[in-house]
C-alpha positions as CSV (number, residue, x, y, z in Angstrom):
1,X,136.3,-114.8,-167.8
2,X,133.4,-112.6,-168.9
3,X,133.8,-111.5,-172.4
4,X,132.6,-108.1,-173.6
5,X,131.1,-107.4,-177.0
6,X,131.3,-103.8,-178.0
7,X,129.2,-101.8,-180.4
8,X,131.1,-100.0,-183.2
9,X,130.9,-96.3,-182.7
10,X,132.9,-95.4,-185.8
11,X,131.4,-92.7,-188.0
12,X,128.8,-91.9,-185.3
13,X,128.3,-88.5,-183.7
14,X,129.2,-87.8,-180.1
15,X,126.2,-88.8,-177.9
16,X,125.1,-87.5,-174.5
17,X,126.2,-90.8,-172.9
18,X,129.8,-90.2,-173.9
19,X,129.8,-86.9,-172.1
20,X,127.9,-88.2,-169.1
21,X,130.3,-91.1,-168.6
22,X,133.5,-89.0,-168.7
23,X,131.9,-86.4,-166.4
24,X,130.9,-89.1,-163.9
25,X,134.2,-90.9,-164.1
26,X,136.3,-87.7,-163.5
27,X,134.1,-86.5,-160.7
28,X,136.0,-88.9,-158.5
29,X,139.7,-88.2,-157.6
30,X,140.8,-91.5,-159.1
31,X,139.1,-90.7,-162.5
32,X,140.5,-87.2,-162.4
33,X,144.1,-88.6,-161.8
34,X,143.6,-91.1,-164.6
35,X,142.7,-88.3,-166.9
36,X,145.7,-86.2,-165.9
37,X,148.0,-89.3,-166.5
38,X,147.3,-88.7,-170.2
39,X,148.9,-85.3,-170.1
40,X,152.1,-85.5,-168.1
41,X,152.7,-81.8,-167.6
42,X,149.5,-81.6,-165.6
43,X,150.1,-84.9,-163.8
44,X,153.3,-83.4,-162.5
45,X,151.3,-80.6,-160.8
46,X,149.8,-83.0,-158.3
47,X,151.4,-82.3,-154.9
48,X,151.6,-85.9,-153.7
49,X,150.9,-89.1,-155.6
50,X,151.3,-91.0,-152.4
51,X,148.3,-89.2,-150.9
52,X,146.1,-88.7,-154.0
53,X,142.8,-88.4,-152.3
54,X,144.1,-85.5,-150.2
55,X,145.9,-83.9,-153.2
56,X,143.3,-83.8,-155.9
57,X,139.8,-82.2,-155.5
58,X,137.6,-82.5,-158.6
59,X,134.6,-80.2,-158.7
60,X,132.0,-81.3,-161.4
61,X,129.9,-78.5,-162.8
62,X,131.8,-76.1,-160.6
63,X,130.4,-73.0,-158.8
64,X,132.1,-69.8,-157.9
65,X,131.2,-66.8,-155.9
66,X,132.2,-63.6,-157.6
67,X,134.0,-60.9,-155.7
68,X,133.5,-58.2,-158.3
69,X,130.4,-57.2,-160.3
70,X,130.4,-58.3,-164.0
71,X,128.7,-56.3,-166.7
72,X,126.3,-57.9,-169.2
73,X,128.8,-57.0,-172.0
74,X,131.3,-59.5,-170.5
75,X,128.9,-62.3,-169.8
76,X,126.6,-61.9,-172.8
77,X,123.8,-62.3,-170.3
78,X,122.7,-59.9,-167.6
79,X,124.7,-57.8,-165.1
80,X,126.0,-60.0,-162.2
81,X,126.5,-58.4,-158.8
82,X,129.4,-59.1,-156.5
83,X,128.7,-62.0,-154.2
84,X,126.5,-63.8,-156.7
85,X,127.1,-67.5,-157.4
86,X,127.6,-68.6,-161.0
87,X,128.3,-71.9,-162.6
88,X,131.4,-72.0,-164.8
89,X,131.1,-73.2,-168.4
90,X,133.9,-75.7,-167.8
91,X,132.7,-79.2,-166.9
92,X,135.1,-80.0,-164.1
93,X,137.5,-78.0,-162.1
94,X,140.4,-79.9,-160.6
95,X,142.0,-78.2,-157.6
96,X,145.3,-79.2,-156.0
97,X,145.8,-79.4,-152.3
98,X,148.9,-79.8,-150.2
99,X,148.1,-82.9,-148.1
100,X,150.7,-82.0,-145.5
101,X,149.6,-78.4,-144.8
102,X,145.9,-79.0,-145.8
103,X,145.9,-75.9,-148.0
104,X,144.9,-75.4,-151.6
105,X,147.8,-74.7,-153.9
106,X,147.7,-72.0,-156.6
107,X,147.1,-74.5,-159.5
108,X,143.7,-75.1,-161.0
109,X,142.9,-77.3,-164.1
110,X,139.7,-76.8,-166.0
111,X,138.3,-79.8,-168.0
112,X,136.1,-79.1,-171.0
113,X,134.4,-82.2,-172.4
114,X,133.2,-82.2,-176.0
115,X,129.4,-82.2,-175.8
116,X,126.9,-83.5,-178.4
117,X,126.2,-81.1,-181.3
118,X,129.0,-78.8,-180.0
119,X,131.3,-77.4,-182.7
120,X,134.7,-75.9,-182.3
121,X,133.6,-72.3,-181.7
122,X,131.2,-73.4,-179.0
123,X,133.8,-75.6,-177.3
124,X,136.5,-73.0,-177.4
125,X,133.9,-70.4,-176.4
126,X,133.2,-72.2,-173.1
127,X,136.9,-72.0,-172.2
128,X,137.0,-68.3,-173.2
129,X,133.9,-67.6,-171.1
130,X,135.5,-69.5,-168.2
131,X,138.5,-67.2,-168.4
132,X,136.3,-64.2,-168.3
133,X,134.6,-65.4,-165.1
134,X,137.8,-66.3,-163.5
135,X,139.3,-62.9,-164.3
136,X,136.7,-61.1,-162.0
137,X,138.1,-62.3,-158.6
138,X,136.3,-65.4,-157.1
139,X,136.1,-68.0,-154.4
140,X,135.0,-71.6,-154.8
141,X,131.8,-73.1,-153.5
142,X,133.4,-76.2,-152.0
143,X,131.9,-79.5,-151.1
144,X,131.2,-79.9,-147.4
145,X,134.2,-82.1,-146.6
146,X,136.5,-79.5,-148.2
147,X,135.0,-76.4,-146.7
148,X,137.9,-76.0,-144.3
149,X,140.2,-75.2,-147.2
150,X,140.9,-71.7,-148.2
151,X,138.6,-71.3,-151.2
152,X,140.3,-68.3,-152.9
153,X,140.7,-68.5,-156.6
154,X,144.1,-69.1,-158.2
155,X,146.2,-67.2,-160.7
156,X,147.6,-70.4,-162.3
157,X,144.8,-71.8,-164.5
158,X,145.1,-74.4,-167.2
159,X,142.6,-75.9,-169.6
160,X,142.3,-79.6,-170.7
161,X,140.0,-80.6,-173.4
162,X,138.5,-84.0,-173.7
163,X,137.4,-85.3,-177.1
164,X,136.2,-88.6,-178.5
165,X,137.0,-90.7,-181.6
166,X,133.6,-89.4,-182.9
167,X,134.6,-85.8,-182.4
168,X,134.9,-84.0,-185.8
169,X,138.5,-83.7,-187.1
170,X,138.1,-79.9,-187.4
171,X,137.8,-79.7,-183.6
172,X,141.0,-81.5,-183.1
173,X,142.6,-79.3,-185.8
174,X,141.3,-76.2,-184.1
175,X,142.6,-77.2,-180.7
176,X,146.0,-77.9,-182.1
177,X,146.0,-74.6,-183.9
178,X,145.0,-72.7,-180.7
179,X,147.8,-74.5,-178.8
180,X,145.3,-76.0,-176.4
181,X,146.0,-79.5,-174.9
182,X,143.5,-82.3,-175.4
183,X,143.2,-86.0,-174.7
184,X,141.0,-88.5,-176.3
185,X,138.5,-90.8,-174.4
186,X,136.9,-93.9,-175.9
187,X,133.6,-94.9,-174.4
188,X,132.6,-98.5,-175.1
189,X,128.9,-99.5,-174.9
190,X,128.1,-103.1,-173.9
191,X,125.6,-105.1,-175.8
192,X,123.4,-105.3,-172.8
193,X,122.8,-101.6,-173.3
194,X,122.4,-101.0,-169.6
195,X,125.7,-99.4,-168.7
196,X,128.9,-98.1,-170.2
197,X,132.5,-98.7,-169.4
198,X,134.9,-95.9,-170.4
199,X,138.4,-96.7,-171.2
200,X,140.7,-93.9,-170.3
201,X,143.1,-94.1,-173.1
202,X,145.5,-91.5,-174.3
203,X,145.6,-90.3,-177.8
204,X,147.9,-87.3,-178.0
205,X,149.1,-89.0,-181.2
206,X,149.6,-86.1,-183.6
207,X,149.6,-83.4,-181.0
208,X,153.1,-82.4,-180.1
209,X,153.0,-81.0,-176.6
210,X,155.7,-79.6,-174.5
211,X,156.2,-77.7,-171.3
212,X,155.0,-74.5,-173.0
213,X,151.5,-75.7,-172.4
214,X,152.0,-75.2,-168.7
215,X,151.3,-71.5,-169.1
216,X,149.1,-71.6,-172.1
217,X,146.1,-69.3,-172.1
218,X,146.9,-67.8,-168.6
219,X,145.7,-64.6,-170.0
220,X,142.9,-63.7,-172.4
221,X,144.0,-63.4,-176.0
């Protein structure tokens, strides 16, 4: 059996490869489901575990088309006209689809992965900005194979933060304090240095989560 020798990432900062590996893994429905397995309340939102490929639609670096104009004051950028396409600050949107009726359900999960050099305010700020965009009325820019689905936005939106062992403790502390759910990913680098293998392992250790998270942050604070 091929043995793996791992580099020790303890006491090292989050690197771009950590982010890229999780983004790539969760861009596939199997990786997205593996991620949701770490937070049961969200796993239970999947319409059918017997038909997972038809039930879970991950959208990496998601795009939406706005139905209403947005002022520069809300976006901290420039005015955005109705009909314009914008990229959400969330890293992955996970949409749910009823495999029997071939329609999108009203549940949407937004994954925010801790990025290199990103502190708590910036990570939380990406979720807040996502909420602002989603509050304007929107429709999804869907992949070609899902364009037959109704692409209207949903009212039932949920965040899920992904952190790493290298993530500063204050970020974990801040997410707990803001009552926002997170899971921990460990990315192992092989000594060949040519590719990474991510282990999707849960670490909700000191985070006490309950069903109240199902409706956490549905509205802006």
